[in-house]
C-alpha positions in Angstrom: 30.6 6.6 7.5 32.6 3.6 6.7 35.9 2.6 8.5 38.2 1.3 5.6 35.0 0.3 3.5 33.8 -2.2 5.8 30.2 -3.4 5.9 28.5 -6.6 6.8 26.8 -6.2 3.2 27.3 -9.3 1.0 26.4 -10.4 -2.4 26.7 -14.1 -3.2 25.4 -16.2 -6.0 22.5 -17.6 -4.2 21.8 -14.6 -1.7 21.9 -11.1 -0.8 22.6 -9.4 2.4 22.1 -5.4 2.6 22.8 -3.7 5.7 21.4 0.0 6.0 24.8 1.5 5.7 24.8 0.4 2.1 21.4 1.6 1.2 21.2 4.0 -1.6 18.0 6.3 -2.0 16.8 6.8 -5.6 13.9 8.8 -7.1 11.1 6.4 -8.5 8.5 7.2 -11.1 5.1 7.2 -8.7 6.9 8.8 -5.8 6.7 12.4 -4.4 8.6 14.0 -1.9 10.4 10.8 -1.2 12.8 8.2 -2.3 12.9 4.3 -2.7 15.6 2.2 -1.3 15.4 -0.8 -3.7 16.6 -3.8 -1.9 16.0 -6.4 -4.5 15.0 -6.4 -8.5 15.2 -8.4 -11.4 18.5 -7.2 -12.2 19.7 -9.3 -9.2 17.9 -12.2 -10.4 14.8 -11.9 -8.7 11.4 -12.3 -10.1 10.0 -9.4 -8.0 11.0 -6.1 -6.6 11.1 -5.2 -2.9 12.0 -1.6 -1.7 11.3 0.5 1.3 9.8 3.8 0.4 10.7 6.9 2.5 8.1 9.7 2.4 8.0 13.1 3.9 4.8 14.8 5.2 2.5 15.0 2.0 4.6 12.8 0.2 2.9 10.2 -2.2 3.0 6.9 -3.7 0.8 5.9 -6.6 0.2 2.6 -8.4 3.0 1.0 -10.2 3.1 -1.4 -13.0 2.4 -4.7 -11.2 0.3 -5.9 -8.1 1.5 -4.5 -5.1 1.8 -5.3 -1.1 2.4 -2.5 1.2 3.4 -2.8 4.8 3.5 0.3 7.1 6.8 0.3 9.1 6.6 3.9 10.4 4.2 7.0 10.4 0.7 8.0 9.5 -0.7 7.8 5.9 -4.2 7.8 3.9 -4.7 5.2 1.1 -7.2 6.7 -1.3 -9.2 4.6 -3.8 -10.5 7.1 -6.5 -12.8 4.2 -8.0 -14.9 4.0 -4.8 -13.6 7.4 -3.2 -13.1 5.3 -0.2 -10.0 6.6 2.2 -8.2 4.4 4.7 -6.3 5.2 7.5 -2.7 3.5 7.9 -0.5 3.3 10.8 2.5 0.9 11.7 1.6 -2.5 11.3 -1.1 -1.6 8.4 -1.0 -3.6 5.1 -2.8 -3.4 1.9 -2.8 -5.5 -1.2 -3.2 -3.5 -4.4 -4.1 -5.7 -7.5 -2.6 -4.8 -11.0 -4.1 -1.6 -12.4 -6.2 -0.7 -9.3 -5.8 3.3 -9.0 -4.5 4.3 -5.5 -2.8 7.1 -4.0 -1.1 6.8 -0.4 -0.2 10.3 1.1 1.9 10.5 4.3 0.3 12.6 7.0 3.6 12.5 8.8 7.1 11.4 7.7 6.6 7.8 6.8 8.6 4.3 5.4 6.6 1.6 3.9 7.8 -2.0 2.6 6.6 -2.3 -0.8 6.6 -5.3 -2.8 5.8 -5.6 -6.5 5.5 -8.8 -8.6 4.0 -9.4 -12.1 0.9 -11.4 -11.6 0.6 -14.7 -12.8 -3.2 -15.6 -13.2 -4.7 -19.2 -13.1 -7.6 -20.0 -15.5 -9.4 -21.7 -12.7 -9.3 -18.8 -10.4 -10.6 -15.1 -10.5 -8.0 -12.5 -10.0 -7.6 -11.2 -6.3 -9.1 -8.0 -5.2 -8.1 -5.1 -3.0 -8.1 -5.7 0.9 -6.5 -4.2 3.8 -5.6 -5.1 7.3 -3.5 -4.8 10.4 -1.1 -7.0 11.6 -2.1 -6.4 15.1 -5.6 -8.0 14.4 -4.1 -11.4 12.9 -4.1 -14.4 15.1 -0.7 -16.0 15.2 0.1 -19.7 14.5 2.9 -21.7 16.1 5.2 -22.9 13.5 5.5 -26.7 13.6 3.7 -26.2 17.0 6.6 -24.2 18.6 5.1 -21.5 20.7 8.3 -19.5 20.6 7.9 -19.0 16.8 4.9 -17.1 15.7 3.9 -16.5 12.3 1.3 -14.2 11.0 0.0 -14.4 7.5 -1.0 -11.2 5.4 -2.2 -12.8 2.3 -5.4 -15.0 2.3 -4.9 -18.8 2.0 -6.1 -18.9 -1.5 -4.6 -20.0 -5.1 -5.9 -16.5 -6.3 -2.7 -15.3 -4.8 0.7 -16.3 -6.6 2.9 -15.0 -3.4 2.7 -15.2 0.4 3.9 -12.5 2.9 4.2 -13.3 6.7 5.6 -11.8 9.8 7.5 -14.2 11.8 8.4 -13.6 15.6 11.1 -15.5 17.4 11.4 -15.3 21.1 15.1 -15.2 22.4 16.9 -18.4 21.6 14.3 -19.8 19.1 15.2 -21.1 15.8 14.0 -22.6 12.6 13.7 -26.2 13.2 15.6 -27.3 10.0 17.9 -26.0 7.3 15.4 -25.1 4.5 16.5 -25.6 0.7 13.4 -25.1 -1.7 12.2 -23.7 -5.2 10.8 -20.6 -3.8 12.8 -17.3 -3.4 12.4 -15.0 -0.4 12.5 -11.2 0.3 13.2 -10.6 3.9 13.2 -7.2 6.0 14.3 -7.5 9.5 11.8 -5.2 11.5 12.9 -6.0 15.4 16.0 -7.7 17.3 18.4 -9.7 15.6 20.1 -13.0 15.6 22.1 -15.2 13.2 21.0 -16.0 9.4 22.7 -19.1 7.4 22.8 -18.5 4.0 24.3 -20.8 1.9 27.7 -21.7 3.3 28.0 -18.5 5.4 26.7 -17.4 8.8 25.7 -13.5 9.2 24.7 -11.7 12.2 21.7 -9.6 11.4 19.7 -7.0 13.0 16.5 -4.8 12.5 16.9 -2.7 9.4 18.8 -5.3 7.5 17.2 -6.8 4.1 18.1 -10.5 2.9 17.2 -12.0 -0.8 17.4 -15.6 -0.9 17.5 -17.3 -4.4 15.6 -20.5 -5.1 17.6 -23.4 -3.4 19.5 -21.1 -1.3 20.3 -23.2 2.1 18.6 -20.9 4.9 18.2 -21.0 8.7 17.7 -18.3 11.4 18.1 -18.3 15.2 17.2 -15.3 17.3 20.0 -14.1 19.7 19.5 -11.3 22.4 17.2 -10.3 25.2 14.3 -9.4 23.2 12.3 -11.2 20.2 13.5 -11.0 16.7 10.9 -10.4 14.1 10.9 -10.1 10.3 8.7 -9.7 7.3 9.1 -12.4 4.8 7.8 -12.8 1.1 7.8 -15.9 -1.0 6.5 -16.9 -4.5 3.6 -19.6 -4.0 0.6 -21.3 -5.3 2.2 -21.6 -8.7 3.9 -24.6 -10.7 7.5 -24.2 -11.2 7.0 -24.2 -15.0 4.4 -21.7 -15.3 
């Protein structure tokens, strides 16, 4: 419940901060026994859609109109590929890349939540289209951002020009921060997974915590510092590997 309409959520020209108290759950084609929380979409100026899908036990998520990346936040699920008859087991930290028109059905074995990123694919004449893959974040070797051991990056997407976006998790030890204010042509979708801190977006500074979502438009000034006694962690998307005029 709101107290006199107060919220930390904010919608500005070059960024969007959504706290869970403003989330709206909506039906979505391809979802049964569940709902989507659409955090950002082209209607807001983004070139992609990012949402959290909440499924009850036996709820399902099937293919959408574009390529898709999923990341499991909570619960146990199966991912079925009808073409190969393969069934994959998913748990928190599991992720999968699903190319456009790759039939699949994700079924929740328990109540579950997934981060879902949908983006129209931009092919390159010099590269084959990417194929389905699946992984676990826990199996990824972290790299230190700019050599800082207190800021770990785990890349969910292969380092290949086949892919037109990147998605990473970033973990900050208490007190760690980005080494600079970043301003660039890429846009971001960011879901806070653990802990919290202070995010600079444009000319404003916001307290952020697990559950918050942030969209950063191209050229939005951005910076983050972790605050608290435990690490801060987020899942972050950016468009990548394509010319700005493509």
